[in-house]
RODO-2510 file (C-alpha; in nm, 4 decimals, decimal comma):
residues 461
     n   res          X          Y          Z
     1     x    11,5662   -10,8499     4,4313
     2     x    11,5088   -10,8392     4,8052
     3     x    11,2937   -11,0958     4,9826
     4     x    11,1143   -11,0768     5,3141
     5     x    11,2606   -11,2441     5,6201
     6     x    10,9487   -11,4591     5,6649
     7     x    10,9729   -11,5799     5,3050
     8     x    11,3388   -11,6689     5,3456
     9     x    11,2716   -11,8521     5,6721
    10     x    10,9825   -12,0513     5,5244
    11     x    11,1913   -12,1403     5,2201
    12     x    11,4851   -12,2439     5,4407
    13     x    11,2585   -12,4667     5,6541
    14     x    11,1106   -12,6290     5,3445
    15     x    11,4544   -12,6767     5,1890
    16     x    11,6109   -12,8244     5,5036
    17     x    11,3095   -13,0479     5,5728
    18     x    11,2959   -13,1675     5,2116
    19     x    11,6685   -13,2343     5,2021
    20     x    11,6592   -13,4146     5,5375
    21     x    11,3601   -13,6284     5,4412
    22     x    11,5160   -13,7080     5,1032
    23     x    11,8484   -13,8122     5,2549
    24     x    11,6834   -14,0101     5,5339
    25     x    11,4534   -14,1810     5,2855
    26     x    11,7360   -14,2723     5,0493
    27     x    11,9653   -14,3965     5,3259
    28     x    11,6851   -14,5831     5,5037
    29     x    11,5627   -14,7366     5,1798
    30     x    11,9125   -14,8522     5,0872
    31     x    11,9688   -14,9940     5,4343
    32     x    11,6327   -15,1681     5,4582
    33     x    11,6516   -15,3069     5,1021
    34     x    11,9965   -15,4465     5,1760
    35     x    11,8664   -15,6116     5,4913
    36     x    11,5640   -15,7386     5,3019
    37     x    11,7801   -15,8881     5,0259
    38     x    11,9954   -16,0632     5,2855
    39     x    11,6770   -16,1920     5,4444
    40     x    11,5562   -16,3218     5,1044
    41     x    11,8826   -16,5096     5,0433
    42     x    11,8864   -16,6517     5,3969
    43     x    11,5246   -16,7567     5,3574
    44     x    11,6073   -16,9268     5,0260
    45     x    11,8872   -17,1258     5,1911
    46     x    11,6535   -17,2275     5,4696
    47     x    11,3822   -17,3401     5,2291
    48     x    11,6325   -17,5373     5,0219
    49     x    11,7637   -17,7203     5,3271
    50     x    11,4096   -17,7872     5,4489
    51     x    11,3197   -17,9340     5,1105
    52     x    11,6295   -18,1548     5,1058
    53     x    11,5562   -18,2716     5,4605
    54     x    11,1930   -18,3424     5,3751
    55     x    11,2945   -18,5516     5,0722
    56     x    11,5611   -18,7327     5,2732
    57     x    11,2933   -18,8334     5,5264
    58     x    11,1043   -19,0227     5,2535
    59     x    11,3706   -19,2929     5,2288
    60     x    11,2618   -19,6257     5,3776
    61     x    11,4704   -19,8890     5,5573
    62     x    11,4213   -20,1336     5,2725
    63     x    11,5748   -19,8924     5,0205
    64     x    11,2420   -19,7770     4,8715
    65     x    11,1064   -19,4188     4,8509
    66     x    10,7679   -19,2652     4,9278
    67     x    10,7173   -19,1357     4,5754
    68     x    10,3733   -18,9846     4,6360
    69     x    10,5022   -18,7682     4,9208
    70     x    10,8105   -18,6708     4,7175
    71     x    10,5780   -18,5573     4,4394
    72     x    10,3844   -18,3369     4,6814
    73     x    10,7129   -18,1925     4,8114
    74     x    10,8210   -18,1167     4,4540
    75     x    10,4886   -17,9489     4,3671
    76     x    10,4979   -17,7369     4,6858
    77     x    10,8585   -17,6388     4,6129
    78     x    10,7606   -17,5402     4,2577
    79     x    10,4931   -17,3069     4,3942
    80     x    10,7670   -17,1393     4,6020
    81     x    10,9941   -17,0940     4,3000
    82     x    11,2125   -17,4010     4,3487
    83     x    11,2490   -17,6438     4,0561
    84     x    11,3507   -17,9852     4,1894
    85     x    11,5231   -18,2812     4,0266
    86     x    11,5529   -18,5767     4,2643
    87     x    11,7599   -18,8844     4,1843
    88     x    11,8428   -19,1964     4,3861
    89     x    12,1872   -19,3465     4,4436
    90     x    12,1833   -19,5162     4,1015
    91     x    12,0924   -19,1946     3,9183
    92     x    11,7280   -19,2873     3,8530
    93     x    11,4865   -18,9888     3,8620
    94     x    11,2464   -18,9916     4,1535
    95     x    11,0984   -18,6551     4,0615
    96     x    11,1646   -18,3980     3,7853
    97     x    10,9709   -18,0696     3,7969
    98     x    11,0441   -17,9923     3,4318
    99     x    10,9028   -18,3250     3,3193
   100     x    10,6091   -18,2771     3,5523
   101     x    10,5211   -17,9297     3,4162
   102     x    10,7811   -17,7786     3,1851
   103     x    10,5621   -17,4794     3,0942
   104     x    10,5079   -17,3955     3,4568
   105     x    10,8844   -17,3972     3,5193
   106     x    10,9516   -17,1682     3,2220
   107     x    10,6741   -16,9313     3,3258
   108     x    10,8043   -16,9248     3,6833
   109     x    11,1556   -16,8238     3,5762
   110     x    11,0168   -16,5613     3,3375
   111     x    10,7913   -16,4185     3,6089
   112     x    11,0725   -16,3828     3,8595
   113     x    11,2910   -16,2243     3,5924
   114     x    11,0146   -15,9740     3,5223
   115     x    10,9815   -15,8959     3,8952
   116     x    11,3519   -15,8308     3,9315
   117     x    11,3704   -15,6219     3,6123
   118     x    11,0800   -15,4083     3,7340
   119     x    11,2772   -15,3270     4,0457
   120     x    11,6261   -15,3145     3,8935
   121     x    11,6199   -15,2326     3,5175
   122     x    11,9860   -15,3309     3,4752
   123     x    11,9500   -15,6519     3,6716
   124     x    12,1699   -15,9394     3,5569
   125     x    12,0158   -16,2669     3,6686
   126     x    11,9302   -16,6127     3,5392
   127     x    11,8557   -16,9733     3,6138
   128     x    12,0807   -17,1185     3,8881
   129     x    12,1192   -17,4782     4,0061
   130     x    12,2427   -17,6104     4,3387
   131     x    12,2935   -17,9815     4,4153
   132     x    12,2507   -18,1333     4,7634
   133     x    12,3424   -18,4931     4,8577
   134     x    12,1220   -18,7174     5,0746
   135     x    12,2468   -18,9814     5,3183
   136     x    12,0921   -19,2517     5,5300
   137     x    12,2964   -19,3853     5,8227
   138     x    12,6122   -19,2507     5,6661
   139     x    12,5442   -19,3994     5,3214
   140     x    12,4787   -19,2035     5,0053
   141     x    12,1188   -19,2451     4,8910
   142     x    12,0710   -18,9750     4,6258
   143     x    12,0821   -18,6121     4,5084
   144     x    11,8450   -18,3180     4,5142
   145     x    11,9060   -18,0577     4,2439
   146     x    11,7328   -17,7279     4,3189
   147     x    11,6945   -17,4798     4,0345
   148     x    11,5785   -17,1213     4,0896
   149     x    11,6117   -16,7687     3,9539
   150     x    11,9309   -16,6306     4,1031
   151     x    12,1234   -16,4981     4,2724
   152     x    11,7899   -16,4223     4,4451
   153     x    11,4400   -16,3280     4,3409
   154     x    11,1371   -16,1314     4,4567
   155     x    10,7987   -16,2904     4,4788
   156     x    10,4847   -16,0859     4,4252
   157     x    10,4482   -16,0523     4,8001
   158     x    10,8052   -15,9241     4,8255
   159     x    10,7370   -15,6545     4,5649
   160     x    10,4201   -15,5500     4,7469
   161     x    10,6218   -15,5160     5,0676
   162     x    10,8869   -15,2996     4,8977
   163     x    10,6234   -15,0831     4,7290
   164     x    10,4467   -15,0374     5,0621
   165     x    10,7767   -14,9401     5,2188
   166     x    10,8331   -14,6756     4,9512
   167     x    10,4808   -14,5415     4,9972
   168     x    10,5466   -14,5086     5,3698
   169     x    10,8627   -14,3077     5,2990
   170     x    10,6756   -14,0842     5,0541
   171     x    10,3911   -14,0317     5,3006
   172     x    10,6300   -13,9517     5,5852
   173     x    10,8176   -13,7154     5,3538
   174     x    10,4986   -13,5379     5,2545
   175     x    10,3833   -13,5027     5,6148
   176     x    10,7287   -13,3781     5,7194
   177     x    10,7256   -13,1250     5,4363
   178     x    10,3797   -13,0027     5,5396
   179     x    10,4868   -12,9788     5,9046
   180     x    10,8028   -12,7912     5,8016
   181     x    10,5916   -12,5383     5,6100
   182     x    10,3641   -12,4889     5,9121
   183     x    10,6635   -12,4638     6,1494
   184     x    10,8359   -12,2275     5,9062
   185     x    10,5327   -11,9982     5,8947
   186     x    10,4998   -11,9981     6,2751
   187     x    10,8718   -11,9371     6,3302
   188     x    10,8853   -11,6756     6,0541
   189     x    10,5964   -11,4845     6,2070
   190     x    10,7494   -11,5171     6,5521
   191     x    11,0747   -11,3661     6,4248
   192     x    10,9516   -11,1186     6,1647
   193     x    10,6629   -10,9676     6,3643
   194     x    10,8869   -10,8188     6,6392
   195     x    11,1334   -10,7026     6,3736
   196     x    10,8507   -10,5294     6,1844
   197     x    10,7567   -10,3580     6,5110
   198     x    11,1191   -10,2490     6,5505
   199     x    11,1198   -10,1103     6,1956
   200     x    10,7972    -9,9169     6,2526
   201     x    10,9275    -9,7838     6,5838
   202     x    11,2557    -9,6773     6,4225
   203     x    11,0641    -9,5058     6,1412
   204     x    10,8523    -9,3242     6,4015
   205     x    11,1695    -9,2099     6,5791
   206     x    11,3117    -9,0753     6,2522
   207     x    10,9926    -8,8678     6,2185
   208     x    11,0376    -8,7247     6,5667
   209     x    10,7917    -8,9474     6,7552
   210     x    11,0265    -9,0362     7,0402
   211     x    10,7513    -9,1620     7,2707
   212     x    10,6806    -9,4662     7,0555
   213     x    10,8059    -9,7844     7,2285
   214     x    10,8125   -10,1508     7,1276
   215     x    10,6054   -10,3704     7,3578
   216     x    10,6269   -10,6850     7,1432
   217     x    10,7394   -10,9938     7,3341
   218     x    10,9883   -11,2452     7,1973
   219     x    11,1704   -11,5526     7,3222
   220     x    11,4691   -11,4948     7,0923
   221     x    11,7679   -11,3419     7,2710
   222     x    11,8887   -11,1403     6,9720
   223     x    11,5432   -10,9918     6,9084
   224     x    11,5027   -10,9112     7,2800
   225     x    11,8368   -10,7282     7,2669
   226     x    11,7323   -10,5487     6,9464
   227     x    11,4029   -10,4349     7,1007
   228     x    11,5854   -10,3214     7,4139
   229     x    11,8422   -10,1289     7,2066
   230     x    11,5788    -9,9522     6,9952
   231     x    11,3731    -9,8602     7,3032
   232     x    11,6882    -9,7380     7,4741
   233     x    11,7774    -9,5342     7,1660
   234     x    11,4281    -9,3804     7,1654
   235     x    11,4667    -9,2956     7,5369
   236     x    11,8017    -9,1302     7,4717
   237     x    11,6746    -8,9332     7,1716
   238     x    11,3673    -8,8241     7,3654
   239     x    11,5869    -8,6976     7,6475
   240     x    11,8172    -8,5228     7,4016
   241     x    11,5189    -8,3600     7,2338
   242     x    11,3951    -8,2359     7,5714
   243     x    11,7433    -8,1063     7,6513
   244     x    11,7626    -7,9336     7,3129
   245     x    11,4289    -7,7637     7,3719
   246     x    11,5375    -7,6701     7,7229
   247     x    11,8634    -7,5299     7,5863
   248     x    11,6727    -7,3241     7,3320
   249     x    11,4472    -7,1881     7,6048
   250     x    11,7416    -7,1236     7,8391
   251     x    11,9526    -6,9487     7,5782
   252     x    11,6532    -6,7447     7,4599
   253     x    11,5781    -6,6440     7,8171
   254     x    11,9382    -6,5629     7,9018
   255     x    11,9824    -6,3597     7,5833
   256     x    11,6464    -6,1867     7,6054
   257     x    11,7209    -6,0228     7,9416
   258     x    12,0569    -5,8569     7,8537
   259     x    11,9399    -5,7708     7,5037
   260     x    11,6211    -5,6119     7,6380
   261     x    11,8293    -5,4162     7,8892
   262     x    12,0728    -5,3037     7,6205
   263     x    11,7876    -5,2108     7,3872
   264     x    11,6054    -5,0013     7,6490
   265     x    11,9242    -4,8269     7,7614
   266     x    12,0378    -4,7535     7,4095
   267     x    11,6957    -4,6253     7,3013
   268     x    11,6776    -4,4029     7,6079
   269     x    12,0207    -4,2560     7,5357
   270     x    11,9500    -4,2184     7,1633
   271     x    11,6206    -4,0409     7,2329
   272     x    11,7940    -3,8113     7,4776
   273     x    11,5965    -3,9368     7,7747
   274     x    11,9199    -4,0509     7,9446
   275     x    12,2604    -3,9045     7,9282
   276     x    12,5329    -4,1572     7,8284
   277     x    12,6989    -4,1523     8,1698
   278     x    12,9839    -4,3829     8,2715
   279     x    12,7568    -4,5845     8,5014
   280     x    12,5012    -4,6469     8,2258
   281     x    12,7687    -4,7400     7,9758
   282     x    12,9217    -4,9718     8,2372
   283     x    12,5827    -5,1407     8,2863
   284     x    12,5557    -5,1951     7,9112
   285     x    12,9090    -5,3358     7,9083
   286     x    12,8211    -5,5864     8,1826
   287     x    12,5240    -5,7123     7,9820
   288     x    12,7469    -5,7492     7,6766
   289     x    12,9995    -5,9459     7,8861
   290     x    12,7197    -6,1784     8,0038
   291     x    12,6287    -6,2529     7,6442
   292     x    12,9934    -6,3041     7,5588
   293     x    13,0400    -6,5517     7,8474
   294     x    12,7391    -6,7508     7,7305
   295     x    12,8760    -6,7719     7,3764
   296     x    13,2126    -6,8749     7,5192
   297     x    13,0526    -7,1524     7,7232
   298     x    12,8796    -7,2862     7,4135
   299     x    13,2066    -7,2788     7,2216
   300     x    13,3798    -7,4685     7,5030
   301     x    13,1069    -7,7311     7,4998
   302     x    13,1542    -7,7893     7,1271
   303     x    13,5308    -7,8100     7,1771
   304     x    13,5262    -8,0515     7,4700
   305     x    13,2645    -8,2826     7,3160
   306     x    13,4771    -8,3223     7,0050
   307     x    13,6124    -8,6774     6,9704
   308     x    13,9466    -8,5283     6,8674
   309     x    13,9913    -8,3274     7,1866
   310     x    14,3572    -8,2348     7,2044
   311     x    14,5184    -8,3322     7,5346
   312     x    14,8638    -8,1922     7,6127
   313     x    14,9979    -8,3870     7,9090
   314     x    15,2659    -8,2849     8,1537
   315     x    15,3669    -8,4144     8,4957
   316     x    15,2546    -8,2017     8,7888
   317     x    15,1338    -8,2221     9,1467
   318     x    14,7530    -8,2363     9,1571
   319     x    14,7460    -8,1037     9,5158
   320     x    14,9514    -7,8002     9,4171
   321     x    14,7074    -7,7277     9,1285
   322     x    14,4046    -7,7474     9,3592
   323     x    14,5798    -7,5237     9,6156
   324     x    14,6484    -7,2534     9,3564
   325     x    14,2867    -7,2580     9,2313
   326     x    14,1553    -7,2396     9,5895
   327     x    14,3422    -6,9127     9,6350
   328     x    14,1313    -6,7615     9,3567
   329     x    13,8093    -6,8692     9,5336
   330     x    13,9278    -6,7737     9,8817
   331     x    13,7574    -6,4326     9,8882
   332     x    13,4252    -6,5645     9,7601
   333     x    13,4207    -6,8453    10,0160
   334     x    13,5095    -6,6027    10,2976
   335     x    13,2288    -6,3649    10,1969
   336     x    12,9748    -6,6462    10,2453
   337     x    13,1432    -6,7655    10,5618
   338     x    13,2029    -7,1135    10,4116
   339     x    13,4673    -7,3236    10,5840
   340     x    13,7155    -7,4967    10,3514
   341     x    13,8811    -7,8180    10,4703
   342     x    14,1615    -7,9249    10,2368
   343     x    14,3150    -8,2646    10,3114
   344     x    14,6226    -8,2324    10,1004
   345     x    14,8521    -8,5109     9,9887
   346     x    15,1042    -8,4723     9,7071
   347     x    14,9916    -8,6820     9,4130
   348     x    15,1807    -8,6524     9,0832
   349     x    14,9975    -8,7285     8,7605
   350     x    15,0458    -8,6995     8,3838
   351     x    14,7592    -8,4862     8,2548
   352     x    14,6624    -8,1646     8,0789
   353     x    14,7037    -7,9039     8,3533
   354     x    14,4898    -7,6343     8,1903
   355     x    14,1962    -7,8612     8,1130
   356     x    14,1989    -8,0214     8,4574
   357     x    14,1992    -7,6692     8,6006
   358     x    13,8641    -7,6185     8,4264
   359     x    13,7275    -7,9328     8,5989
   360     x    13,8442    -7,8161     8,9439
   361     x    13,7068    -7,4655     8,8848
   362     x    13,3666    -7,6080     8,7872
   363     x    13,3497    -7,8288     9,0983
   364     x    13,4591    -7,5525     9,3363
   365     x    13,2228    -7,3047     9,1695
   366     x    12,9273    -7,5430     9,2116
   367     x    13,0207    -7,6072     9,5753
   368     x    13,0341    -7,2299     9,6368
   369     x    12,7046    -7,1705     9,4557
   370     x    12,4967    -7,4373     9,6309
   371     x    12,6470    -7,4301     9,9804
   372     x    12,4621    -7,1968    10,2169
   373     x    12,6322    -6,9345    10,4318
   374     x    12,8336    -7,0730    10,7224
   375     x    12,8480    -7,4052    10,5343
   376     x    13,1409    -7,6356    10,4830
   377     x    13,3306    -7,7671    10,1769
   378     x    13,5756    -8,0575    10,2099
   379     x    13,8444    -8,1275     9,9488
   380     x    14,0635    -8,4360     9,9630
   381     x    14,3333    -8,5739     9,7336
   382     x    14,4769    -8,9217     9,7676
   383     x    14,6119    -9,2097     9,5633
   384     x    14,4927    -9,5679     9,5397
   385     x    14,7243    -9,7912     9,3392
   386     x    14,7845    -9,6134     9,0106
   387     x    14,4732    -9,3972     9,0382
   388     x    14,4630    -9,0385     9,1671
   389     x    14,1414    -8,9453     9,3478
   390     x    13,9968    -8,5975     9,4007
   391     x    13,6967    -8,5512     9,6337
   392     x    13,4918    -8,2309     9,6573
   393     x    13,2162    -8,2521     9,9181
   394     x    12,9767    -7,9855    10,0430
   395     x    12,6893    -7,9755    10,2926
   396     x    12,4668    -7,7703    10,0635
   397     x    12,1164    -7,8155     9,9259
   398     x    12,1906    -8,1476     9,7582
   399     x    12,0507    -8,2977     9,4375
   400     x    11,7268    -8,4967     9,4087
   401     x    11,7249    -8,8596     9,3014
   402     x    11,5332    -8,7628     8,9866
   403     x    11,7995    -8,5112     8,8801
   404     x    12,1082    -8,7040     8,9918
   405     x    12,1326    -8,9395     8,6867
   406     x    12,1154    -8,6428     8,4467
   407     x    12,3473    -8,3801     8,5876
   408     x    12,6302    -8,4691     8,3475
   409     x    12,4037    -8,4444     8,0450
   410     x    12,4334    -8,1524     7,8096
   411     x    12,2257    -7,8455     7,8995
   412     x    12,0676    -8,0157     8,2006
   413     x    12,0000    -7,7785     8,4874
   414     x    11,8976    -7,8900     8,8325
   415     x    11,7799    -7,5339     8,8961
   416     x    11,4717    -7,4996     8,6735
   417     x    11,4153    -7,1362     8,7740
   418     x    11,6852    -6,9970     8,5404
   419     x    11,7665    -6,7360     8,8015
   420     x    12,0382    -6,4947     8,7064
   421     x    12,2208    -6,5754     9,0259
   422     x    12,2461    -6,9495     8,9642
   423     x    12,2032    -6,9160     8,5878
   424     x    12,4070    -7,0689     8,3106
   425     x    12,3178    -7,3153     8,0410
   426     x    12,4028    -7,6200     8,2501
   427     x    12,7152    -7,7293     8,0660
   428     x    12,9881    -7,7001     8,3331
   429     x    12,9588    -8,0607     8,4524
   430     x    12,9215    -8,1843     8,0940
   431     x    13,2527    -8,0171     8,0093
   432     x    13,4121    -8,1616     8,3244
   433     x    13,2976    -8,5129     8,2369
   434     x    13,4319    -8,4811     7,8801
   435     x    13,7722    -8,3646     8,0058
   436     x    13,8042    -8,6396     8,2681
   437     x    13,7020    -8,9130     8,0238
   438     x    13,9468    -8,7759     7,7634
   439     x    14,2186    -8,8477     8,0229
   440     x    14,0931    -9,2061     8,0628
   441     x    13,9364    -9,1313     8,4003
   442     x    13,5836    -9,1074     8,5367
   443     x    13,3737    -8,8692     8,7439
   444     x    13,0907    -8,9670     8,9775
   445     x    12,8519    -8,8022     9,2189
   446     x    12,6573    -8,8884     9,5347
   447     x    12,4018    -8,6563     9,6862
   448     x    12,1158    -8,6326     9,9341
   449     x    11,8641    -8,3509     9,9480
   450     x    11,9360    -8,1226    10,2445
   451     x    12,2631    -8,2967    10,3313
   452     x    12,4969    -8,2076    10,0472
   453     x    12,6774    -8,3392     9,7418
   454     x    13,0073    -8,5237     9,6912
   455     x    13,1928    -8,5398     9,3572
   456     x    13,4662    -8,7936     9,2930
   457     x    13,7214    -8,7605     9,0122
   458     x    13,9412    -9,0616     8,9357
   459     x    14,2424    -9,0125     8,7059
   460     x    14,5106    -9,2572     8,5933
   461     x    14,8616    -9,1918     8,7234
***
C-alpha cells in the first residue's frame, strides 16, 4: 500500500526524534544517576568523618567526655540515617542509638530499604557497620561505630530529586516530539508541495497542455533541478508540437500545389479540353518528381535520426571530396555570378564518404540558395590536432538571432513563406547534424542578418 511523501516524512521525523530523545534520555539518566550515586557515597563518607571529628572534639583534658553534646550529635546523626555506638578507651558506652531508640533505628533501616527497593526492585542491600578510632594527642581514646543502610541509600529528598529529573526528561521528550511533528509537517509540505506541482504539470503535458509551467519556489537543490527539468521538457515538447504542426502545414502545402496541378491537367486531358502533348506530360512528370523528392527527404530524415544509423568508414581526403562536389555546383554558382574561394588543404579522415557528401551538398546548396547574385562563398579545410575542420561561409541574407538556435531542429524553416523557389520541409540541416554527430563530431553556425552565415563542421581524425 503506497503512502504519501508528506506522511512518510512526518513519520520519519517523529521516529528519529523519538529514538533520539529516548536514547539521550536513557544515556543521560544512566550518566546522571551514576554521578548522583557517587555523590551520595562521597557525601556519606564526609558525614561520617564529620561525626567522628565532632565526637572526638568532646574529649576533655582531664579524660572526661561532654556526654550531653555527644547525645545531641548521636540524635542528629540518627536523623540523617547514621546509627552511632560510641565507646571510650575502656570499652564503656558513651552513646548507643539502639538503646536510645531501638524502634526508630529499625524503622529507619526499613524506610531506606523501601526507598531503594522502589527505585531498584532487585536491590540487594542491608545494614552495614563501619568503625572509626578516636585519638587525643596521639593516644587512643575510643571508637565510633557508624551503622547505616548500605552500600548507600536514598533519602526522601534524594528520591524527589530523581523523580524530578525523570519528569524533566519526559517533558523534554514530549516537547521534542511535538516540535518534530511540527517540523516534519513544515518540511513535508515544503518538499511535497513543489513535487505535487511537478506531477500536475507533467499530467497537463501528457494531455497536450505544453504551456503549463511550474512556478513553485524551493530551496532544495534536487527539487529545483526537477522543476527545471520538467519545465525544460515542456518547452521542448511545445517546440516539437509547433514543429509537427508546421511540418503538417508545409507538407500539405507542398503536396497540394503539385497535386492540384496534376488534377487540373489530367481532368483537362480526360475531358478533351487539352491534348496530351509532350510538354503537358512533361509538366505532369515534373510535379510527380517534386512529390517524389519530398517523400525521399522524409525517408532520409527517418533514416538519419535512427539511433542505429549505419556508418561505413573509409579513409579519404576531405579536400578531394569537397572539390569533386564543387564541380557539380560550378554551373549553378556561375549562373548567379557567385565567387567561390576554396582554401584547400589535404586532410585525411576516417568517415563515411557517402554520408559526409550529403552534409557538404546541404551546406553548399544552402550557400547557393541564400547568397545573392555577385556574392561570395568561402570554403576552407584545415586540421587542428586530431580534428578536421570544414568551414562554409557566405555573405548572403544571414539568419536572425531568433531563428539561429532552431535551424538544426526537425522541420524548422527560416523562410516562413514556403516559396517554391526556397521550399523544402526544412530537414537538410537536421540530416547534416545527425550525420556529423554519428561520426562523433559537431556542427555549429554563426550568422548576422545582412552580412552572411558561417557553418563549421568538426570531425575526428
